[in-house]
N, CA, C and O atoms as CSV, one atom per row, in Angstrom:
chain,resi,resn,atom,element,x,y,z
A,1,MET,N,N,-7.196,-7.015,-12.041
A,1,MET,CA,C,-6.810,-5.488,-11.894
A,1,MET,C,C,-8.096,-5.042,-10.970
A,1,MET,O,O,-9.132,-5.680,-10.781
A,2,PHE,N,N,-7.764,-3.906,-10.511
A,2,PHE,CA,C,-8.437,-3.122,-9.548
A,2,PHE,C,C,-9.787,-2.400,-10.089
A,2,PHE,O,O,-9.626,-1.757,-11.126
A,3,SER,N,N,-10.843,-2.410,-9.644
A,3,SER,CA,C,-12.237,-1.808,-10.046
A,3,SER,C,C,-12.262,-0.418,-9.869
A,3,SER,O,O,-12.710,0.281,-10.778
A,4,PHE,N,N,-11.740,0.216,-8.568
A,4,PHE,CA,C,-11.952,1.348,-8.391
A,4,PHE,C,C,-10.823,1.850,-7.249
A,4,PHE,O,O,-10.311,1.100,-6.419
A,5,VAL,N,N,-10.554,3.275,-7.394
A,5,VAL,CA,C,-9.536,3.587,-6.256
A,5,VAL,C,C,-10.231,4.787,-5.732
A,5,VAL,O,O,-10.645,5.661,-6.493
A,6,PHE,N,N,-10.374,4.846,-4.363
A,6,PHE,CA,C,-10.994,5.641,-3.578
A,6,PHE,C,C,-10.145,6.363,-2.540
A,6,PHE,O,O,-9.251,5.764,-1.942
A,7,LEU,N,N,-10.406,7.580,-2.334
A,7,LEU,CA,C,-9.330,8.441,-1.279
A,7,LEU,C,C,-10.424,8.734,-0.145
A,7,LEU,O,O,-11.543,9.205,-0.348
A,8,HIS,N,N,-9.786,8.301,1.287
A,8,HIS,CA,C,-10.753,8.550,2.445
A,8,HIS,C,C,-9.780,8.815,3.609
A,8,HIS,O,O,-8.747,8.149,3.682
A,9,LEU,N,N,-10.075,9.781,4.541
A,9,LEU,CA,C,-9.481,10.170,5.689
A,9,LEU,C,C,-9.902,8.897,6.557
A,9,LEU,O,O,-11.010,8.408,6.778
A,10,ALA,N,N,-8.518,8.509,7.001
A,10,ALA,CA,C,-8.576,7.033,7.685
A,10,ALA,C,C,-7.767,7.537,9.174
A,10,ALA,O,O,-7.143,8.597,9.136
A,11,LYS,N,N,-7.800,6.923,10.163
A,11,LYS,CA,C,-7.281,7.124,11.589
A,11,LYS,C,C,-6.028,6.093,11.653
A,11,LYS,O,O,-4.917,6.417,12.074
A,12,ARG,N,N,-6.374,4.792,11.168
A,12,ARG,CA,C,-5.282,4.043,11.268
A,12,ARG,C,C,-4.515,3.258,10.244
A,12,ARG,O,O,-3.512,2.603,10.528
A,13,ARG,N,N,-5.042,3.354,9.014
A,13,ARG,CA,C,-4.751,2.705,7.883
A,13,ARG,C,C,-4.196,3.779,6.973
A,13,ARG,O,O,-4.630,4.930,6.919
A,14,TRP,N,N,-3.171,3.280,6.247
A,14,TRP,CA,C,-2.554,4.363,4.948
A,14,TRP,C,C,-3.334,3.682,3.759
A,14,TRP,O,O,-3.600,4.562,2.941
A,15,GLY,N,N,-3.763,2.557,3.383
A,15,GLY,CA,C,-4.278,1.967,2.445
A,15,GLY,C,C,-5.020,0.647,2.680
A,15,GLY,O,O,-4.768,-0.066,3.651
A,16,SER,N,N,-6.083,0.302,1.618
A,16,SER,CA,C,-6.637,-0.823,1.959
A,16,SER,C,C,-7.170,-1.571,0.445
A,16,SER,O,O,-7.327,-0.864,-0.550
A,17,CYS,N,N,-7.383,-2.836,0.411
A,17,CYS,CA,C,-7.638,-3.594,-0.698
A,17,CYS,C,C,-8.952,-4.343,-0.466
A,17,CYS,O,O,-8.878,-5.134,0.475
A,18,SER,N,N,-9.857,-4.305,-0.940
A,18,SER,CA,C,-11.087,-5.343,-0.726
A,18,SER,C,C,-10.853,-6.396,-1.741
A,18,SER,O,O,-10.105,-6.398,-2.719
A,19,ALA,N,N,-11.839,-7.480,-1.184
A,19,ALA,CA,C,-11.737,-8.629,-1.945
A,19,ALA,C,C,-11.977,-8.607,-3.349
A,19,ALA,O,O,-11.493,-9.360,-4.195
A,20,LYS,N,N,-12.952,-7.457,-3.544
A,20,LYS,CA,C,-13.743,-6.918,-4.791
A,20,LYS,C,C,-12.469,-6.203,-5.671
A,20,LYS,O,O,-12.654,-5.837,-6.832
A,21,GLY,N,N,-11.254,-6.058,-5.037
A,21,GLY,CA,C,-10.472,-5.278,-5.852
A,21,GLY,C,C,-10.569,-3.518,-5.840
A,21,GLY,O,O,-10.054,-2.755,-6.657
A,22,VAL,N,N,-11.385,-3.175,-4.659
A,22,VAL,CA,C,-11.355,-1.715,-4.322
A,22,VAL,C,C,-10.442,-1.290,-3.668
A,22,VAL,O,O,-10.213,-1.909,-2.628
A,23,ILE,N,N,-9.677,-0.246,-3.950
A,23,ILE,CA,C,-8.333,0.115,-3.247
A,23,ILE,C,C,-8.771,1.575,-2.746
A,23,ILE,O,O,-9.256,2.498,-3.400
A,24,THR,N,N,-8.464,1.501,-1.440
A,24,THR,CA,C,-8.871,2.855,-0.764
A,24,THR,C,C,-7.461,3.562,-0.275
A,24,THR,O,O,-6.694,2.791,0.301
A,25,LEU,N,N,-7.075,4.756,-0.409
A,25,LEU,CA,C,-6.013,5.209,0.027
A,25,LEU,C,C,-6.375,6.624,1.003
A,25,LEU,O,O,-7.155,7.538,0.736
A,26,ASN,N,N,-5.642,6.465,2.030
A,26,ASN,CA,C,-5.848,7.661,3.141
A,26,ASN,C,C,-5.392,9.070,2.450
A,26,ASN,O,O,-4.331,9.336,1.884
A,27,THR,N,N,-6.470,9.832,2.667
A,27,THR,CA,C,-6.031,11.280,2.070
A,27,THR,C,C,-4.675,11.822,2.870
A,27,THR,O,O,-3.916,12.532,2.211
A,28,GLU,N,N,-4.355,11.555,4.134
A,28,GLU,CA,C,-3.090,12.097,4.805
A,28,GLU,C,C,-1.687,11.641,3.591
A,28,GLU,O,O,-0.575,12.164,3.509
A,29,LEU,N,N,-2.211,10.616,2.857
A,29,LEU,CA,C,-0.839,10.488,2.169
A,29,LEU,C,C,-0.291,11.646,1.494
A,29,LEU,O,O,0.909,11.917,1.444
A,30,ILE,N,N,-1.287,12.353,0.949
A,30,ILE,CA,C,-0.920,13.598,0.124
A,30,ILE,C,C,0.308,14.483,0.675
A,30,ILE,O,O,1.019,15.211,-0.018
A,31,LYS,N,N,0.415,14.263,2.118
A,31,LYS,CA,C,1.677,15.315,2.790
A,31,LYS,C,C,2.719,14.202,3.074
A,31,LYS,O,O,3.219,14.271,4.197
A,32,LYS,N,N,3.139,13.201,2.287
A,32,LYS,CA,C,4.179,12.344,2.512
A,32,LYS,C,C,4.632,12.461,1.306
A,32,LYS,O,O,4.063,13.069,0.400
A,33,ALA,N,N,5.926,11.749,1.219
A,33,ALA,CA,C,6.913,12.062,0.046
A,33,ALA,C,C,6.411,11.169,-1.018
A,33,ALA,O,O,5.679,10.243,-0.667
A,34,PRO,N,N,6.713,11.320,-2.325
A,34,PRO,CA,C,5.976,10.497,-3.545
A,34,PRO,C,C,6.828,8.997,-3.331
A,34,PRO,O,O,6.303,8.009,-3.844
A,35,ALA,N,N,7.967,8.837,-2.678
A,35,ALA,CA,C,8.222,7.522,-2.792
A,35,ALA,C,C,7.412,6.797,-1.615
A,35,ALA,O,O,7.134,5.605,-1.746
A,36,LEU,N,N,7.066,7.434,-0.574
A,36,LEU,CA,C,6.347,6.792,0.457
A,36,LEU,C,C,4.882,6.602,-0.123
A,36,LEU,O,O,4.389,5.567,0.326
A,37,ILE,N,N,4.190,7.161,-0.829
A,37,ILE,CA,C,2.831,7.089,-1.602
A,37,ILE,C,C,2.880,5.908,-2.447
A,37,ILE,O,O,1.931,5.125,-2.498
A,38,ASP,N,N,4.111,5.728,-3.214
A,38,ASP,CA,C,4.262,4.754,-4.207
A,38,ASP,C,C,4.396,3.431,-3.394
A,38,ASP,O,O,3.996,2.382,-3.899
A,39,TYR,N,N,4.937,3.450,-2.177
A,39,TYR,CA,C,4.905,2.134,-1.191
A,39,TYR,C,C,3.656,1.704,-1.062
A,39,TYR,O,O,3.233,0.686,-1.610
A,40,VAL,N,N,2.952,2.499,-0.285
A,40,VAL,CA,C,1.635,2.223,-0.377
A,40,VAL,C,C,0.593,1.622,-1.301
A,40,VAL,O,O,-0.265,0.800,-0.981
A,41,ILE,N,N,0.823,2.220,-2.637
A,41,ILE,CA,C,0.176,1.785,-4.118
A,41,ILE,C,C,0.524,0.564,-4.361
A,41,ILE,O,O,-0.275,-0.340,-4.608
A,42,VAL,N,N,2.104,0.417,-4.293
A,42,VAL,CA,C,2.371,-1.157,-4.445
A,42,VAL,C,C,2.044,-2.116,-3.660
A,42,VAL,O,O,1.741,-3.208,-4.141
A,43,HIS,N,N,2.039,-1.897,-2.284
A,43,HIS,CA,C,1.630,-2.600,-1.216
A,43,HIS,C,C,-0.041,-3.096,-1.564
A,43,HIS,O,O,-0.424,-4.233,-1.839
A,44,GLU,N,N,-0.765,-1.979,-1.460
A,44,GLU,CA,C,-2.185,-2.336,-1.940
A,44,GLU,C,C,-2.893,-3.103,-3.528
A,44,GLU,O,O,-3.991,-3.577,-3.821
A,45,ILE,N,N,-1.482,-2.881,-4.324
A,45,ILE,CA,C,-1.835,-3.645,-5.757
A,45,ILE,C,C,-1.348,-5.099,-5.785
A,45,ILE,O,O,-1.796,-5.969,-6.532
A,46,CYS,N,N,-0.095,-5.297,-4.618
A,46,CYS,CA,C,0.101,-6.178,-4.299
A,46,CYS,C,C,-0.811,-7.430,-3.675
A,46,CYS,O,O,-0.667,-8.634,-3.888
A,47,HIS,N,N,-1.548,-6.925,-3.047
A,47,HIS,CA,C,-2.792,-7.352,-2.528
A,47,HIS,C,C,-4.050,-7.892,-3.613
A,47,HIS,O,O,-5.083,-8.457,-3.255
A,48,LEU,N,N,-3.797,-7.673,-4.525
A,48,LEU,CA,C,-4.825,-8.231,-5.675
A,48,LEU,C,C,-4.369,-9.540,-6.037
A,48,LEU,O,O,-5.148,-10.487,-6.148
A,49,LYS,N,N,-3.099,-9.631,-6.229
A,49,LYS,CA,C,-2.692,-11.149,-6.102
A,49,LYS,C,C,-2.510,-12.022,-4.877
A,49,LYS,O,O,-2.754,-13.229,-4.893
A,50,VAL,N,N,-2.079,-11.376,-3.834
A,50,VAL,CA,C,-1.747,-12.227,-2.563
A,50,VAL,C,C,-2.461,-11.271,-1.507
A,50,VAL,O,O,-1.945,-10.254,-1.043
A,51,PRO,N,N,-3.736,-11.760,-1.199
A,51,PRO,CA,C,-4.525,-11.074,-0.096
A,51,PRO,C,C,-4.131,-11.061,1.187
A,51,PRO,O,O,-4.558,-10.212,1.969
A,52,ALA,N,N,-3.211,-12.073,1.567
A,52,ALA,CA,C,-2.949,-12.142,3.086
A,52,ALA,C,C,-1.284,-11.490,3.082
A,52,ALA,O,O,-0.683,-11.383,2.013
A,53,HIS,N,N,-0.607,-11.058,4.481
A,53,HIS,CA,C,0.451,-10.570,4.643
A,53,HIS,C,C,1.282,-11.652,4.929
A,53,HIS,O,O,1.679,-11.933,6.060
A,54,ASN,N,N,1.586,-12.350,3.752
A,54,ASN,CA,C,2.654,-13.781,4.160
A,54,ASN,C,C,4.092,-13.551,3.513
A,54,ASN,O,O,4.534,-12.535,2.977
A,55,LYS,N,N,4.630,-14.658,3.697
A,55,LYS,CA,C,5.785,-14.419,2.679
A,55,LYS,C,C,5.870,-14.202,1.333
A,55,LYS,O,O,6.726,-13.537,0.749
A,56,LYS,N,N,4.801,-14.883,0.798
A,56,LYS,CA,C,4.436,-14.612,-0.781
A,56,LYS,C,C,4.141,-13.110,-1.279
A,56,LYS,O,O,4.454,-12.544,-2.326
A,57,PHE,N,N,3.521,-12.728,-0.303
A,57,PHE,CA,C,3.230,-11.442,-0.361
A,57,PHE,C,C,4.170,-10.320,-0.514
A,57,PHE,O,O,4.268,-9.378,-1.300
A,58,TYR,N,N,4.930,-10.808,0.664
A,58,TYR,CA,C,6.291,-9.855,0.930
A,58,TYR,C,C,7.249,-10.086,-0.148
A,58,TYR,O,O,7.911,-9.136,-0.566
A,59,ALA,N,N,7.380,-11.193,-0.612
A,59,ALA,CA,C,8.072,-11.346,-1.781
A,59,ALA,C,C,7.955,-10.610,-3.060
A,59,ALA,O,O,8.854,-10.041,-3.678
A,60,LEU,N,N,6.519,-10.729,-3.399
A,60,LEU,CA,C,6.009,-9.970,-4.234
A,60,LEU,C,C,6.336,-8.417,-4.336
A,60,LEU,O,O,6.769,-7.826,-5.326
A,61,VAL,N,N,5.973,-7.792,-2.852
A,61,VAL,CA,C,6.485,-6.359,-3.105
A,61,VAL,C,C,7.539,-6.187,-3.091
A,61,VAL,O,O,7.811,-5.087,-3.573
A,62,GLY,N,N,8.850,-7.050,-2.579
A,62,GLY,CA,C,10.318,-6.786,-2.710
A,62,GLY,C,C,10.677,-7.089,-4.005
A,62,GLY,O,O,11.805,-6.671,-4.268
A,63,SER,N,N,10.138,-7.655,-4.895
A,63,SER,CA,C,10.381,-7.753,-6.435
A,63,SER,C,C,10.008,-6.603,-6.826
A,63,SER,O,O,10.732,-6.194,-7.733
A,64,ILE,N,N,9.297,-5.992,-6.576
A,64,ILE,CA,C,8.720,-4.783,-7.543
A,64,ILE,C,C,9.346,-3.627,-6.819
A,64,ILE,O,O,9.600,-2.615,-7.472
A,65,MET,N,N,9.635,-3.674,-5.478
A,65,MET,CA,C,10.254,-2.357,-4.485
A,65,MET,C,C,11.185,-2.977,-3.662
A,65,MET,O,O,10.872,-3.435,-2.563
A,66,PRO,N,N,12.347,-3.023,-4.137
A,66,PRO,CA,C,13.596,-3.762,-3.246
A,66,PRO,C,C,13.613,-3.054,-1.778
A,66,PRO,O,O,14.096,-3.610,-0.792
A,67,ASP,N,N,13.044,-1.800,-1.760
A,67,ASP,CA,C,13.442,-0.836,-0.234
A,67,ASP,C,C,12.193,-0.718,0.351
A,67,ASP,O,O,11.914,0.232,1.082
A,68,TRP,N,N,11.419,-1.613,0.086
A,68,TRP,CA,C,9.919,-1.449,0.701
A,68,TRP,C,C,9.995,-1.359,2.287
A,68,TRP,O,O,9.231,-0.716,3.006
A,69,LYS,N,N,10.976,-2.066,2.643
A,69,LYS,CA,C,11.111,-1.883,4.240
A,69,LYS,C,C,11.679,-0.588,4.959
A,69,LYS,O,O,11.421,-0.216,6.104
A,70,GLU,N,N,12.536,0.032,4.002
A,70,GLU,CA,C,12.853,1.313,4.577
A,70,GLU,C,C,11.656,2.401,4.365
A,70,GLU,O,O,11.310,3.262,5.174
A,71,ARG,N,N,11.112,2.147,3.073
A,71,ARG,CA,C,9.965,3.206,2.770
A,71,ARG,C,C,9.014,3.117,3.930
A,71,ARG,O,O,8.668,4.161,4.483
A,72,ARG,N,N,8.480,1.739,4.421
A,72,ARG,CA,C,7.486,1.316,5.511
A,72,ARG,C,C,7.926,2.104,6.703
A,72,ARG,O,O,7.144,2.829,7.318
A,73,SER,N,N,9.345,1.937,7.067
A,73,SER,CA,C,9.415,2.468,8.192
A,73,SER,C,C,9.605,4.181,8.359
A,73,SER,O,O,9.407,4.862,9.365
A,74,ALA,N,N,10.044,4.595,7.041
A,74,ALA,CA,C,9.888,6.174,7.064
A,74,ALA,C,C,8.382,6.555,7.144
A,74,ALA,O,O,8.149,7.650,7.656
A,75,LEU,N,N,7.185,5.715,6.659
A,75,LEU,CA,C,5.994,5.957,6.567
A,75,LEU,C,C,5.433,5.994,7.952
A,75,LEU,O,O,4.699,6.911,8.322
A,76,ASN,N,N,5.765,5.042,8.678
A,76,ASN,CA,C,5.150,4.743,9.599
A,76,ASN,C,C,5.875,5.566,11.175
A,76,ASN,O,O,5.374,5.574,12.299
A,77,ASN,N,N,7.009,6.106,10.774
A,77,ASN,CA,C,7.731,6.727,11.804
A,77,ASN,C,C,7.960,8.297,11.378
A,77,ASN,O,O,8.455,9.071,12.197
A,78,GLY,N,N,7.691,8.610,10.446
A,78,GLY,CA,C,7.556,10.075,10.132
A,78,GLY,C,C,6.522,10.787,9.873
A,78,GLY,O,O,6.643,11.990,9.642
């Protein structure tokens, strides 16, 4: 499980997950739709199981949130 959740104003990332299980979320997420915030949270929590962005990671994200690609696109293009 994760140790802490921090909020931080970031320029390039919506969220991150450290090797120690510390999840950091960008404060700008508050301006986004709840479904997009949920995507970032799911994405970062999945990194607790699979640290890398690989097929196993995206399969895990997809098993939790089947429409993750649409949400990611909306987040990054909106």
